[in-house]
C-alpha positions, 0 to 999 in steps of 0.5 A, a space after each residue: 667543312 670546306 675552307 677556301 683560302 684567299 689564294 683560291 685552293 679549298 681544303 676539306 676538314 672534318 670535326 674532331 668529334 668524328 674520331 671519338 664518335 664516328 656514327 654521329 651525324 654532325 651535319 646541320 639542317 638548313 635554317 629558315 631565313 631570319 625574320 625581317 625587321 619592320 622598317 624604322 620610323 622616319 622620326 627615329 633620329 629625333 628620339 635622342 634625349 633633349 638637354 634640360 639646360 644649354 651647355 652654357 647654363 649647365 657650365 654656369 650652374 656647375 661653377 655656382 654649385 662649386 662656389 657655394 660648396 667652397 665658400 664655407 671655411 675648412 674645419 681645421 
């Protein structure tokens, strides 16, 4: 393995398994290029979920639900 420092010098190291298994070949084959992904459809940005209510309607519904829950007197 060859390391290059930001200052420029290069350092060569060997895997630690070389001490225990000197006959192992630890080199890897060259990998094939990764498959290319198909391009994103142009309407992809429009796939976000839509609101069922506006923010103001949702806020009003939460307040109404809270008021209906708290209008009953406490049991104690």
